[in-house]
Steps between C-alpha positions, in 0.01 A plus 500: 500500500210274393572423130217332302560148402385392153315173467439338168173299505441267201170297465281425218195553712425876518300450822815363675710760356260780637457323844887459557569846366241667725636319818857598414426864388298540820815403700704753322665298223532603140349228276577425138239253358527274207237243372743270317861379468532729198372803690731422785792484276406843343467644855855383588637714222411821699442385866735323744266353759607431862275182512284313257181313558440262210212274399607147426291421206423765242531473113671175548507240786859613583478882433556563879806280506638663188454844638670418832787365309515824304475715802767325687733522218447875477482554881638203693445673832132601436245291700219331300163370638317249288124535544316190393160342480654178387458330841138595521420399139701184470582385853870500399741690704817682368669562832868489455658296765846387381774731394474351141125592482562847640773557249267396220196695601698829554242648723556609876142434608182335368154608616173341422207683340284644652758678716401708786607867526668424822696202367600697182629794698684287745673300239599814300627666819689194590670494159589859477620502872232766603347576826153622552364762731176455685308681232606241232739716288842351424825664597816408304 
């Protein structure tokens, strides 16, 4: 049976939310979208996502990190992808290399904006342990 996975998409840029939501919905996922840390926290009261895609910088510089910590406290096994334009806009990279950095960041993957649909689908599929048919639809 192919059950729909629910993905929480959190970004303060509505264009990014729409783009990521469109890619994932077309691939058969159920998407719950939020435009802020506060909205994401409200969504979590009624939805238990299978995976979260979180912008790094929203209301505050560390909103993405704060949300990752909250998500991992609620659902320790849930994969989280941080989607960020920090590298492009500042030249700084937040790639976690050491175990200490990974424990602090609380994300399972980091992707730079703009992310290609293929890269996004590949990473979501990898983190959820999905396989894809030749038509592109995922199978759990």
